[in-house]
C-alpha positions in Angstrom: 10.7 -31.4 20.8 13.6 -30.2 23.0 14.9 -33.8 23.5 15.0 -34.4 19.7 16.7 -31.0 19.2 19.5 -31.9 21.7 20.0 -35.3 20.0 20.3 -33.4 16.7 23.0 -31.1 18.2 25.0 -34.1 19.3 24.6 -35.8 15.9 25.8 -32.7 14.1 28.7 -32.4 16.5 29.6 -36.0 15.9 29.3 -36.9 19.6 27.3 -39.3 21.6 24.2 -38.0 23.4 23.0 -39.5 26.7 19.4 -39.0 27.6 19.0 -38.3 31.3 15.7 -37.6 33.1 16.0 -36.1 36.6 13.0 -36.8 38.8 12.1 -36.2 42.4 9.9 -39.2 43.3 8.8 -37.6 46.6 6.1 -35.1 45.7 6.2 -33.4 49.1 9.9 -32.9 48.8 9.5 -31.7 45.2 7.0 -29.1 46.3 9.2 -28.0 49.2 12.1 -27.5 46.8 10.0 -25.5 44.3 8.6 -23.2 47.0 12.0 -22.7 48.7 13.6 -21.8 45.4 10.9 -19.2 44.7 11.4 -17.7 48.2 15.2 -17.6 48.0 15.3 -16.1 44.5 12.0 -14.4 43.7 13.5 -12.3 40.9 14.6 -15.4 39.0 11.1 -16.1 37.7 11.0 -19.7 39.0 7.6 -21.4 38.4 5.1 -21.7 41.2 4.0 -25.2 42.4 0.8 -25.0 40.3 2.8 -24.2 37.2 5.0 -27.2 37.9 2.0 -29.4 38.2 0.5 -28.0 35.0 3.6 -28.1 32.8 3.4 -29.9 29.4 5.3 -33.1 30.3 5.7 -35.6 27.5 6.6 -39.2 28.4 9.9 -40.4 27.1 9.7 -42.6 23.9 13.2 -44.0 24.2 15.6 -45.4 26.8 17.2 -43.0 29.2 19.0 -42.8 32.4 16.6 -41.8 35.3 18.2 -40.0 38.2 16.0 -39.7 41.3 17.2 -36.6 43.2 15.2 -37.8 46.2 17.6 -40.7 46.8 20.9 -39.5 45.3 23.2 -36.7 46.3 24.6 -34.4 43.5 27.9 -36.3 43.7 26.1 -39.7 43.4 24.0 -38.4 40.4 27.1 -37.2 38.6 28.8 -40.6 39.2 25.7 -42.4 37.7 25.8 -40.1 34.6 29.5 -40.6 34.1 29.1 -44.4 34.4 26.7 -44.4 31.5 29.2 -42.6 29.2 
């Protein structure tokens, strides 16, 4: 639902939308990141690891750029997104 809503925003604005999915392919690293984030900013309301695992994830039904944050730095991820523009 959110993905379609953002595509609708782009269409109404007359601009191109780029679908990007950010993943962390290393489950242990993803858990470490989630738990560290909660510890560093407990007031932010970050989800607990169990909540991350139980989230309502819907598989993509269209092409998209997949960025794996396990293998790319922030700078490299930005370059990949910009290349697809």
